[in-house]
Gaussian input, Z-matrix of N, CA and C with variables (Angstrom, degrees):
# hf/3-21g

backbone

0 1
 N
 C     1     B1
 C     2     B2     1     A1
 N     3     B3     2     A2     1     D1
 C     4     B4     3     A3     2     D2
 C     5     B5     4     A4     3     D3
 N     6     B6     5     A5     4     D4
 C     7     B7     6     A6     5     D5
 C     8     B8     7     A7     6     D6
 N     9     B9     8     A8     7     D7
 C    10    B10     9     A9     8     D8
 C    11    B11    10    A10     9     D9
 N    12    B12    11    A11    10    D10
 C    13    B13    12    A12    11    D11
 C    14    B14    13    A13    12    D12
 N    15    B15    14    A14    13    D13
 C    16    B16    15    A15    14    D14
 C    17    B17    16    A16    15    D15
 N    18    B18    17    A17    16    D16
 C    19    B19    18    A18    17    D17
 C    20    B20    19    A19    18    D18
 N    21    B21    20    A20    19    D19
 C    22    B22    21    A21    20    D20
 C    23    B23    22    A22    21    D21
 N    24    B24    23    A23    22    D22
 C    25    B25    24    A24    23    D23
 C    26    B26    25    A25    24    D24
 N    27    B27    26    A26    25    D25
 C    28    B28    27    A27    26    D26
 C    29    B29    28    A28    27    D27
 N    30    B30    29    A29    28    D28
 C    31    B31    30    A30    29    D29
 C    32    B32    31    A31    30    D30
 N    33    B33    32    A32    31    D31
 C    34    B34    33    A33    32    D32
 C    35    B35    34    A34    33    D33
 N    36    B36    35    A35    34    D34
 C    37    B37    36    A36    35    D35
 C    38    B38    37    A37    36    D36
 N    39    B39    38    A38    37    D37
 C    40    B40    39    A39    38    D38
 C    41    B41    40    A40    39    D39
 N    42    B42    41    A41    40    D40
 C    43    B43    42    A42    41    D41
 C    44    B44    43    A43    42    D42
 N    45    B45    44    A44    43    D43
 C    46    B46    45    A45    44    D44
 C    47    B47    46    A46    45    D45
 N    48    B48    47    A47    46    D46
 C    49    B49    48    A48    47    D47
 C    50    B50    49    A49    48    D48
 N    51    B51    50    A50    49    D49
 C    52    B52    51    A51    50    D50
 C    53    B53    52    A52    51    D51
 N    54    B54    53    A53    52    D52
 C    55    B55    54    A54    53    D53
 C    56    B56    55    A55    54    D54
 N    57    B57    56    A56    55    D55
 C    58    B58    57    A57    56    D56
 C    59    B59    58    A58    57    D57
 N    60    B60    59    A59    58    D58
 C    61    B61    60    A60    59    D59
 C    62    B62    61    A61    60    D60
 N    63    B63    62    A62    61    D61
 C    64    B64    63    A63    62    D62
 C    65    B65    64    A64    63    D63
 N    66    B66    65    A65    64    D64
 C    67    B67    66    A66    65    D65
 C    68    B68    67    A67    66    D66
 N    69    B69    68    A68    67    D67
 C    70    B70    69    A69    68    D68
 C    71    B71    70    A70    69    D69
 N    72    B72    71    A71    70    D70
 C    73    B73    72    A72    71    D71
 C    74    B74    73    A73    72    D72
 N    75    B75    74    A74    73    D73
 C    76    B76    75    A75    74    D74
 C    77    B77    76    A76    75    D75
 N    78    B78    77    A77    76    D76
 C    79    B79    78    A78    77    D77
 C    80    B80    79    A79    78    D78
 N    81    B81    80    A80    79    D79
 C    82    B82    81    A81    80    D80
 C    83    B83    82    A82    81    D81
 N    84    B84    83    A83    82    D82
 C    85    B85    84    A84    83    D83
 C    86    B86    85    A85    84    D84
 N    87    B87    86    A86    85    D85
 C    88    B88    87    A87    86    D86
 C    89    B89    88    A88    87    D87
 N    90    B90    89    A89    88    D88
 C    91    B91    90    A90    89    D89
 C    92    B92    91    A91    90    D90
 N    93    B93    92    A92    91    D91
 C    94    B94    93    A93    92    D92
 C    95    B95    94    A94    93    D93
 N    96    B96    95    A95    94    D94
 C    97    B97    96    A96    95    D95
 C    98    B98    97    A97    96    D96
 N    99    B99    98    A98    97    D97
 C   100   B100    99    A99    98    D98
 C   101   B101   100   A100    99    D99
 N   102   B102   101   A101   100   D100
 C   103   B103   102   A102   101   D101
 C   104   B104   103   A103   102   D102
 N   105   B105   104   A104   103   D103
 C   106   B106   105   A105   104   D104
 C   107   B107   106   A106   105   D105
 N   108   B108   107   A107   106   D106
 C   109   B109   108   A108   107   D107
 C   110   B110   109   A109   108   D108
 N   111   B111   110   A110   109   D109
 C   112   B112   111   A111   110   D110
 C   113   B113   112   A112   111   D111
 N   114   B114   113   A113   112   D112
 C   115   B115   114   A114   113   D113
 C   116   B116   115   A115   114   D114
 N   117   B117   116   A116   115   D115
 C   118   B118   117   A117   116   D116
 C   119   B119   118   A118   117   D117
 N   120   B120   119   A119   118   D118
 C   121   B121   120   A120   119   D119
 C   122   B122   121   A121   120   D120
 N   123   B123   122   A122   121   D121
 C   124   B124   123   A123   122   D122
 C   125   B125   124   A124   123   D123
 N   126   B126   125   A125   124   D124
 C   127   B127   126   A126   125   D125
 C   128   B128   127   A127   126   D126
 N   129   B129   128   A128   127   D127
 C   130   B130   129   A129   128   D128
 C   131   B131   130   A130   129   D129
 N   132   B132   131   A131   130   D130
 C   133   B133   132   A132   131   D131
 C   134   B134   133   A133   132   D132
 N   135   B135   134   A134   133   D133
 C   136   B136   135   A135   134   D134
 C   137   B137   136   A136   135   D135
 N   138   B138   137   A137   136   D136
 C   139   B139   138   A138   137   D137
 C   140   B140   139   A139   138   D138
 N   141   B141   140   A140   139   D139
 C   142   B142   141   A141   140   D140
 C   143   B143   142   A142   141   D141
 N   144   B144   143   A143   142   D142
 C   145   B145   144   A144   143   D143
 C   146   B146   145   A145   144   D144
 N   147   B147   146   A146   145   D145
 C   148   B148   147   A147   146   D146
 C   149   B149   148   A148   147   D147
 N   150   B150   149   A149   148   D148
 C   151   B151   150   A150   149   D149
 C   152   B152   151   A151   150   D150
 N   153   B153   152   A152   151   D151
 C   154   B154   153   A153   152   D152
 C   155   B155   154   A154   153   D153
 N   156   B156   155   A155   154   D154
 C   157   B157   156   A156   155   D155
 C   158   B158   157   A157   156   D156
 N   159   B159   158   A158   157   D157
 C   160   B160   159   A159   158   D158
 C   161   B161   160   A160   159   D159
 N   162   B162   161   A161   160   D160
 C   163   B163   162   A162   161   D161
 C   164   B164   163   A163   162   D162
 N   165   B165   164   A164   163   D163
 C   166   B166   165   A165   164   D164
 C   167   B167   166   A166   165   D165
 N   168   B168   167   A167   166   D166
 C   169   B169   168   A168   167   D167
 C   170   B170   169   A169   168   D168
 N   171   B171   170   A170   169   D169
 C   172   B172   171   A171   170   D170
 C   173   B173   172   A172   171   D171
 N   174   B174   173   A173   172   D172
 C   175   B175   174   A174   173   D173
 C   176   B176   175   A175   174   D174
 N   177   B177   176   A176   175   D175
 C   178   B178   177   A177   176   D176
 C   179   B179   178   A178   177   D177
 N   180   B180   179   A179   178   D178
 C   181   B181   180   A180   179   D179
 C   182   B182   181   A181   180   D180
 N   183   B183   182   A182   181   D181
 C   184   B184   183   A183   182   D182
 C   185   B185   184   A184   183   D183
 N   186   B186   185   A185   184   D184
 C   187   B187   186   A186   185   D185
 C   188   B188   187   A187   186   D186
 N   189   B189   188   A188   187   D187
 C   190   B190   189   A189   188   D188
 C   191   B191   190   A190   189   D189
 N   192   B192   191   A191   190   D190
 C   193   B193   192   A192   191   D191
 C   194   B194   193   A193   192   D192
 N   195   B195   194   A194   193   D193
 C   196   B196   195   A195   194   D194
 C   197   B197   196   A196   195   D195
 N   198   B198   197   A197   196   D196
 C   199   B199   198   A198   197   D197
 C   200   B200   199   A199   198   D198
 N   201   B201   200   A200   199   D199
 C   202   B202   201   A201   200   D200
 C   203   B203   202   A202   201   D201
 N   204   B204   203   A203   202   D202
 C   205   B205   204   A204   203   D203
 C   206   B206   205   A205   204   D204
 N   207   B207   206   A206   205   D205
 C   208   B208   207   A207   206   D206
 C   209   B209   208   A208   207   D207
 N   210   B210   209   A209   208   D208
 C   211   B211   210   A210   209   D209
 C   212   B212   211   A211   210   D210
 N   213   B213   212   A212   211   D211
 C   214   B214   213   A213   212   D212
 C   215   B215   214   A214   213   D213
 N   216   B216   215   A215   214   D214
 C   217   B217   216   A216   215   D215
 C   218   B218   217   A217   216   D216
 N   219   B219   218   A218   217   D217
 C   220   B220   219   A219   218   D218
 C   221   B221   220   A220   219   D219
 N   222   B222   221   A221   220   D220
 C   223   B223   222   A222   221   D221
 C   224   B224   223   A223   222   D222
 N   225   B225   224   A224   223   D223
 C   226   B226   225   A225   224   D224
 C   227   B227   226   A226   225   D225
 N   228   B228   227   A227   226   D226
 C   229   B229   228   A228   227   D227
 C   230   B230   229   A229   228   D228
 N   231   B231   230   A230   229   D229
 C   232   B232   231   A231   230   D230
 C   233   B233   232   A232   231   D231
 N   234   B234   233   A233   232   D232
 C   235   B235   234   A234   233   D233
 C   236   B236   235   A235   234   D234
 N   237   B237   236   A236   235   D235
 C   238   B238   237   A237   236   D236
 C   239   B239   238   A238   237   D237
 N   240   B240   239   A239   238   D238
 C   241   B241   240   A240   239   D239
 C   242   B242   241   A241   240   D240
 N   243   B243   242   A242   241   D241
 C   244   B244   243   A243   242   D242
 C   245   B245   244   A244   243   D243
 N   246   B246   245   A245   244   D244
 C   247   B247   246   A246   245   D245
 C   248   B248   247   A247   246   D246
 N   249   B249   248   A248   247   D247
 C   250   B250   249   A249   248   D248
 C   251   B251   250   A250   249   D249
 N   252   B252   251   A251   250   D250
 C   253   B253   252   A252   251   D251
 C   254   B254   253   A253   252   D252
 N   255   B255   254   A254   253   D253
 C   256   B256   255   A255   254   D254
 C   257   B257   256   A256   255   D255
 N   258   B258   257   A257   256   D256
 C   259   B259   258   A258   257   D257
 C   260   B260   259   A259   258   D258
 N   261   B261   260   A260   259   D259
 C   262   B262   261   A261   260   D260
 C   263   B263   262   A262   261   D261
 N   264   B264   263   A263   262   D262
 C   265   B265   264   A264   263   D263
 C   266   B266   265   A265   264   D264
 N   267   B267   266   A266   265   D265
 C   268   B268   267   A267   266   D266
 C   269   B269   268   A268   267   D267
 N   270   B270   269   A269   268   D268
 C   271   B271   270   A270   269   D269
 C   272   B272   271   A271   270   D270
 N   273   B273   272   A272   271   D271
 C   274   B274   273   A273   272   D272
 C   275   B275   274   A274   273   D273
 N   276   B276   275   A275   274   D274
 C   277   B277   276   A276   275   D275
 C   278   B278   277   A277   276   D276
 N   279   B279   278   A278   277   D277
 C   280   B280   279   A279   278   D278
 C   281   B281   280   A280   279   D279
 N   282   B282   281   A281   280   D280
 C   283   B283   282   A282   281   D281
 C   284   B284   283   A283   282   D282
 N   285   B285   284   A284   283   D283
 C   286   B286   285   A285   284   D284
 C   287   B287   286   A286   285   D285
 N   288   B288   287   A287   286   D286
 C   289   B289   288   A288   287   D287
 C   290   B290   289   A289   288   D288
 N   291   B291   290   A290   289   D289
 C   292   B292   291   A291   290   D290
 C   293   B293   292   A292   291   D291

   B1=1.3832
   B2=1.5805
   B3=1.3500
   B4=1.3520
   B5=1.5411
   B6=1.3441
   B7=1.4358
   B8=1.5582
   B9=1.3214
   B10=1.4840
   B11=1.4495
   B12=1.3314
   B13=1.4928
   B14=1.5304
   B15=1.3023
   B16=1.5035
   B17=1.5909
   B18=1.3361
   B19=1.3665
   B20=1.5076
   B21=1.3374
   B22=1.4591
   B23=1.5211
   B24=1.2562
   B25=1.4637
   B26=1.5193
   B27=1.2720
   B28=1.4633
   B29=1.6247
   B30=1.3395
   B31=1.4472
   B32=1.5301
   B33=1.2782
   B34=1.4799
   B35=1.5568
   B36=1.2895
   B37=1.4542
   B38=1.5307
   B39=1.2584
   B40=1.5400
   B41=1.5427
   B42=1.2812
   B43=1.5341
   B44=1.5615
   B45=1.2573
   B46=1.5277
   B47=1.4301
   B48=1.2780
   B49=1.5631
   B50=1.5221
   B51=1.4078
   B52=1.5132
   B53=1.5685
   B54=1.3136
   B55=1.4946
   B56=1.4482
   B57=1.3522
   B58=1.4675
   B59=1.6020
   B60=1.2543
   B61=1.4432
   B62=1.6158
   B63=1.3033
   B64=1.3869
   B65=1.5418
   B66=1.3622
   B67=1.5112
   B68=1.5115
   B69=1.2890
   B70=1.5386
   B71=1.5542
   B72=1.3747
   B73=1.3990
   B74=1.4609
   B75=1.3940
   B76=1.4428
   B77=1.5022
   B78=1.4349
   B79=1.3585
   B80=1.5479
   B81=1.3975
   B82=1.4723
   B83=1.5004
   B84=1.3730
   B85=1.4819
   B86=1.3589
   B87=1.3849
   B88=1.4502
   B89=1.5242
   B90=1.4597
   B91=1.3965
   B92=1.4152
   B93=1.3246
   B94=1.4017
   B95=1.5645
   B96=1.2625
   B97=1.5123
   B98=1.4999
   B99=1.3967
   B100=1.4788
   B101=1.4734
   B102=1.2826
   B103=1.5024
   B104=1.5503
   B105=1.3348
   B106=1.5512
   B107=1.5294
   B108=1.2867
   B109=1.4819
   B110=1.5146
   B111=1.3493
   B112=1.5526
   B113=1.4718
   B114=1.3207
   B115=1.5903
   B116=1.4917
   B117=1.2902
   B118=1.4940
   B119=1.5480
   B120=1.2423
   B121=1.5207
   B122=1.5070
   B123=1.3408
   B124=1.4264
   B125=1.6049
   B126=1.3261
   B127=1.4212
   B128=1.5635
   B129=1.3181
   B130=1.4258
   B131=1.4990
   B132=1.3100
   B133=1.5007
   B134=1.5120
   B135=1.3430
   B136=1.5576
   B137=1.5701
   B138=1.3541
   B139=1.4341
   B140=1.5563
   B141=1.4288
   B142=1.4051
   B143=1.4948
   B144=1.3973
   B145=1.4690
   B146=1.5721
   B147=1.3236
   B148=1.4071
   B149=1.4940
   B150=1.3308
   B151=1.4895
   B152=1.5364
   B153=1.2621
   B154=1.5610
   B155=1.4653
   B156=1.3646
   B157=1.4326
   B158=1.6142
   B159=1.2590
   B160=1.5335
   B161=1.4937
   B162=1.3475
   B163=1.4438
   B164=1.5828
   B165=1.4669
   B166=1.4780
   B167=1.5559
   B168=1.2849
   B169=1.4723
   B170=1.5180
   B171=1.3402
   B172=1.4704
   B173=1.5799
   B174=1.2772
   B175=1.5529
   B176=1.5687
   B177=1.3309
   B178=1.4003
   B179=1.5206
   B180=1.3014
   B181=1.4445
   B182=1.4879
   B183=1.3166
   B184=1.4955
   B185=1.5365
   B186=1.3476
   B187=1.4964
   B188=1.4891
   B189=1.3166
   B190=1.4690
   B191=1.4501
   B192=1.3360
   B193=1.5258
   B194=1.5746
   B195=1.3154
   B196=1.4563
   B197=1.5494
   B198=1.2933
   B199=1.4715
   B200=1.5079
   B201=1.3124
   B202=1.5872
   B203=1.5429
   B204=1.2366
   B205=1.4900
   B206=1.5376
   B207=1.3033
   B208=1.4150
   B209=1.5266
   B210=1.3233
   B211=1.4784
   B212=1.4747
   B213=1.3621
   B214=1.4764
   B215=1.5648
   B216=1.3722
   B217=1.4594
   B218=1.4969
   B219=1.3211
   B220=1.4635
   B221=1.6196
   B222=1.2888
   B223=1.5304
   B224=1.4773
   B225=1.3697
   B226=1.5437
   B227=1.4432
   B228=1.3599
   B229=1.4519
   B230=1.5739
   B231=1.3703
   B232=1.4326
   B233=1.6316
   B234=1.2937
   B235=1.5026
   B236=1.4938
   B237=1.2426
   B238=1.4810
   B239=1.5591
   B240=1.2742
   B241=1.4934
   B242=1.5977
   B243=1.3193
   B244=1.4291
   B245=1.4208
   B246=1.3631
   B247=1.5421
   B248=1.5387
   B249=1.2647
   B250=1.4613
   B251=1.4970
   B252=1.3996
   B253=1.4312
   B254=1.4288
   B255=1.3184
   B256=1.4730
   B257=1.5227
   B258=1.2886
   B259=1.4491
   B260=1.5404
   B261=1.2782
   B262=1.4680
   B263=1.5069
   B264=1.3352
   B265=1.5005
   B266=1.5555
   B267=1.3770
   B268=1.4225
   B269=1.5075
   B270=1.4029
   B271=1.4412
   B272=1.5260
   B273=1.2961
   B274=1.5098
   B275=1.4788
   B276=1.3863
   B277=1.4143
   B278=1.6413
   B279=1.3680
   B280=1.5008
   B281=1.4976
   B282=1.4085
   B283=1.4897
   B284=1.4566
   B285=1.3543
   B286=1.5274
   B287=1.5612
   B288=1.3098
   B289=1.5064
   B290=1.5389
   B291=1.3460
   B292=1.4939
   B293=1.4742
   A1=115.72
   A2=117.97
   A3=123.18
   A4=113.46
   A5=114.32
   A6=121.50
   A7=110.92
   A8=113.01
   A9=115.78
   A10=113.03
   A11=117.02
   A12=120.76
   A13=110.33
   A14=115.62
   A15=119.00
   A16=110.02
   A17=117.68
   A18=122.47
   A19=111.95
   A20=112.58
   A21=122.15
   A22=108.50
   A23=116.98
   A24=124.68
   A25=109.98
   A26=120.06
   A27=122.68
   A28=108.03
   A29=114.00
   A30=115.95
   A31=113.20
   A32=115.38
   A33=118.94
   A34=110.21
   A35=117.67
   A36=122.72
   A37=108.39
   A38=114.14
   A39=120.10
   A40=114.83
   A41=113.62
   A42=118.16
   A43=107.37
   A44=118.23
   A45=115.48
   A46=116.34
   A47=115.75
   A48=120.96
   A49=115.07
   A50=115.81
   A51=113.66
   A52=109.42
   A53=120.96
   A54=118.21
   A55=112.23
   A56=120.16
   A57=118.98
   A58=110.47
   A59=118.70
   A60=122.18
   A61=103.14
   A62=117.93
   A63=120.64
   A64=115.43
   A65=112.19
   A66=116.60
   A67=106.46
   A68=115.45
   A69=119.19
   A70=107.60
   A71=118.25
   A72=123.63
   A73=108.40
   A74=120.10
   A75=124.61
   A76=112.52
   A77=117.94
   A78=120.76
   A79=115.13
   A80=116.29
   A81=121.29
   A82=113.65
   A83=110.83
   A84=119.43
   A85=111.41
   A86=118.60
   A87=126.37
   A88=113.01
   A89=113.98
   A90=118.05
   A91=113.68
   A92=123.18
   A93=125.48
   A94=114.72
   A95=117.89
   A96=125.79
   A97=102.78
   A98=110.80
   A99=117.96
   A100=108.92
   A101=115.75
   A102=123.24
   A103=108.90
   A104=111.37
   A105=120.66
   A106=108.34
   A107=113.70
   A108=115.28
   A109=113.85
   A110=110.87
   A111=110.18
   A112=114.47
   A113=115.24
   A114=120.64
   A115=108.49
   A116=121.11
   A117=123.41
   A118=109.59
   A119=117.65
   A120=120.71
   A121=109.66
   A122=115.35
   A123=120.35
   A124=113.47
   A125=112.16
   A126=122.31
   A127=109.94
   A128=116.83
   A129=119.96
   A130=114.33
   A131=115.58
   A132=118.85
   A133=112.26
   A134=112.18
   A135=117.13
   A136=106.85
   A137=116.37
   A138=117.30
   A139=109.92
   A140=117.34
   A141=124.38
   A142=113.34
   A143=114.53
   A144=120.86
   A145=111.99
   A146=119.69
   A147=123.42
   A148=109.74
   A149=119.14
   A150=120.17
   A151=110.13
   A152=115.79
   A153=119.54
   A154=110.07
   A155=116.29
   A156=119.09
   A157=115.15
   A158=114.37
   A159=121.73
   A160=117.02
   A161=114.52
   A162=123.30
   A163=110.32
   A164=114.50
   A165=116.95
   A166=112.32
   A167=118.60
   A168=122.14
   A169=107.02
   A170=118.56
   A171=120.46
   A172=111.67
   A173=113.17
   A174=118.02
   A175=111.03
   A176=118.71
   A177=118.78
   A178=108.88
   A179=121.47
   A180=120.14
   A181=114.60
   A182=114.72
   A183=123.13
   A184=106.72
   A185=121.37
   A186=117.67
   A187=112.05
   A188=117.85
   A189=125.12
   A190=113.90
   A191=117.35
   A192=116.84
   A193=108.96
   A194=122.42
   A195=124.54
   A196=107.72
   A197=121.78
   A198=124.30
   A199=108.45
   A200=118.15
   A201=114.50
   A202=102.26
   A203=123.17
   A204=127.29
   A205=106.27
   A206=123.36
   A207=126.81
   A208=110.23
   A209=118.99
   A210=122.23
   A211=110.24
   A212=118.39
   A213=123.61
   A214=108.16
   A215=112.75
   A216=114.92
   A217=113.89
   A218=116.03
   A219=120.78
   A220=110.12
   A221=116.49
   A222=120.04
   A223=109.16
   A224=118.51
   A225=119.67
   A226=111.39
   A227=116.81
   A228=118.58
   A229=112.37
   A230=110.97
   A231=115.31
   A232=107.58
   A233=112.98
   A234=112.72
   A235=111.35
   A236=120.80
   A237=123.55
   A238=106.28
   A239=118.32
   A240=118.93
   A241=107.14
   A242=119.10
   A243=116.03
   A244=113.06
   A245=114.06
   A246=121.43
   A247=110.94
   A248=117.35
   A249=124.03
   A250=110.29
   A251=118.29
   A252=120.72
   A253=114.01
   A254=118.13
   A255=122.23
   A256=110.45
   A257=117.71
   A258=122.08
   A259=113.36
   A260=118.53
   A261=121.48
   A262=112.14
   A263=113.04
   A264=116.75
   A265=110.55
   A266=116.01
   A267=118.92
   A268=108.25
   A269=120.32
   A270=119.20
   A271=113.52
   A272=114.94
   A273=118.37
   A274=115.10
   A275=115.93
   A276=119.37
   A277=109.31
   A278=113.25
   A279=114.62
   A280=109.33
   A281=112.77
   A282=114.91
   A283=107.23
   A284=111.32
   A285=115.51
   A286=107.57
   A287=112.47
   A288=117.88
   A289=105.62
   A290=116.19
   A291=119.01
   A292=107.00
   D1=-34.02
   D2=177.64
   D3=-66.98
   D4=-36.18
   D5=178.10
   D6=-64.74
   D7=-42.12
   D8=178.65
   D9=-63.08
   D10=-42.20
   D11=175.82
   D12=-62.19
   D13=-41.81
   D14=179.54
   D15=-62.07
   D16=-40.16
   D17=177.03
   D18=-60.67
   D19=-48.00
   D20=-179.95
   D21=-55.59
   D22=-49.86
   D23=-179.62
   D24=-59.70
   D25=-51.85
   D26=-175.34
   D27=-63.92
   D28=-42.56
   D29=-177.70
   D30=-71.51
   D31=-29.28
   D32=175.72
   D33=-69.28
   D34=-44.03
   D35=176.56
   D36=-62.99
   D37=-45.80
   D38=-179.78
   D39=-61.43
   D40=-31.36
   D41=-179.18
   D42=-67.26
   D43=-27.67
   D44=-176.55
   D45=-86.11
   D46=-18.18
   D47=-179.55
   D48=-61.70
   D49=-48.27
   D50=-177.75
   D51=-59.41
   D52=-35.95
   D53=175.47
   D54=-64.91
   D55=-38.76
   D56=178.03
   D57=-66.88
   D58=-37.93
   D59=-175.98
   D60=-68.85
   D61=-47.52
   D62=178.53
   D63=-55.79
   D64=-33.34
   D65=179.14
   D66=-71.31
   D67=-41.02
   D68=-176.66
   D69=-59.85
   D70=-43.70
   D71=-175.81
   D72=-67.86
   D73=-44.72
   D74=-172.59
   D75=-70.88
   D76=-41.98
   D77=-175.45
   D78=-88.94
   D79=-16.20
   D80=-175.13
   D81=41.38
   D82=42.05
   D83=176.05
   D84=-135.27
   D85=156.37
   D86=173.44
   D87=-93.66
   D88=-2.03
   D89=-178.56
   D90=-54.95
   D91=131.33
   D92=-179.03
   D93=80.10
   D94=5.63
   D95=-178.63
   D96=-106.32
   D97=145.93
   D98=172.49
   D99=-123.45
   D100=122.47
   D101=-177.32
   D102=-61.08
   D103=-43.55
   D104=-179.71
   D105=-61.41
   D106=-48.00
   D107=-179.85
   D108=-57.47
   D109=-50.43
   D110=179.34
   D111=-58.94
   D112=-43.52
   D113=177.58
   D114=-58.66
   D115=-45.66
   D116=-178.90
   D117=-63.35
   D118=-45.07
   D119=176.43
   D120=-57.25
   D121=-52.99
   D122=-179.92
   D123=-53.14
   D124=-46.01
   D125=177.96
   D126=-59.67
   D127=-44.13
   D128=177.52
   D129=-61.82
   D130=-37.25
   D131=178.70
   D132=-69.11
   D133=-41.15
   D134=176.84
   D135=-61.07
   D136=-43.76
   D137=-175.31
   D138=-64.07
   D139=-37.55
   D140=175.19
   D141=-59.62
   D142=-48.06
   D143=177.88
   D144=-59.68
   D145=-47.75
   D146=176.70
   D147=-61.73
   D148=-36.78
   D149=178.03
   D150=-61.45
   D151=-46.99
   D152=176.06
   D153=-58.35
   D154=-55.28
   D155=-172.83
   D156=-64.71
   D157=-22.12
   D158=175.52
   D159=-97.41
   D160=0.30
   D161=177.51
   D162=-91.01
   D163=104.00
   D164=-177.77
   D165=-56.05
   D166=-35.06
   D167=-174.40
   D168=-70.25
   D169=-44.14
   D170=177.33
   D171=-65.30
   D172=-44.79
   D173=-179.20
   D174=-65.22
   D175=-30.34
   D176=178.10
   D177=-72.78
   D178=-20.88
   D179=175.79
   D180=-114.51
   D181=23.39
   D182=-173.41
   D183=-56.06
   D184=-42.91
   D185=-174.29
   D186=-61.46
   D187=-23.70
   D188=176.33
   D189=-90.29
   D190=-26.99
   D191=-171.29
   D192=-124.23
   D193=27.68
   D194=-178.47
   D195=-57.40
   D196=-34.61
   D197=-168.01
   D198=-64.90
   D199=-23.61
   D200=-178.52
   D201=-69.84
   D202=-48.37
   D203=-176.19
   D204=-66.44
   D205=-33.85
   D206=175.01
   D207=-57.19
   D208=-42.97
   D209=-175.92
   D210=-72.99
   D211=-36.40
   D212=174.72
   D213=-57.14
   D214=-51.79
   D215=-175.38
   D216=-67.82
   D217=-37.55
   D218=176.15
   D219=-59.73
   D220=-47.63
   D221=178.21
   D222=-62.03
   D223=-39.61
   D224=176.69
   D225=-59.91
   D226=-41.63
   D227=-176.67
   D228=-66.25
   D229=-34.38
   D230=-172.49
   D231=-78.50
   D232=-36.91
   D233=176.97
   D234=-74.34
   D235=-28.45
   D236=-179.79
   D237=-74.41
   D238=-36.22
   D239=176.06
   D240=-67.78
   D241=-38.27
   D242=177.56
   D243=-65.42
   D244=-35.31
   D245=176.06
   D246=-60.62
   D247=-42.53
   D248=176.73
   D249=-63.48
   D250=-43.12
   D251=174.66
   D252=-62.39
   D253=-35.26
   D254=174.93
   D255=-52.20
   D256=-53.51
   D257=-178.07
   D258=-69.16
   D259=-35.37
   D260=171.20
   D261=-61.36
   D262=-51.93
   D263=179.84
   D264=-61.55
   D265=-41.68
   D266=-176.91
   D267=-62.66
   D268=-35.75
   D269=177.82
   D270=-65.05
   D271=-24.12
   D272=-177.38
   D273=-86.99
   D274=-18.73
   D275=-176.49
   D276=-75.37
   D277=145.45
   D278=178.32
   D279=-59.88
   D280=146.11
   D281=179.43
   D282=-76.91
   D283=144.63
   D284=-179.68
   D285=-83.81
   D286=144.59
   D287=-179.90
   D288=-109.86
   D289=139.06
   D290=178.71
   D291=-109.38

């Protein structure tokens, strides 16, 4: 049951990232984006992936449960892409003058 809930959580989070990436592409802006937030989310997915890879119980059943790790990696890729877009869009924005 805990694995099913974990999958629901990771798929739910993952469902929102394509919309976030699309917004970054469409607006070409960092407005409403938080660099710290994106970095923390990436860090969390990396920690989740490492947790799976270092869990002997999970790895013993990997051939049956590979899809859990797949969604962690997919989410990491989407957030990392949004993070890259953050820097691309930031470089396009006019420099603020003080």
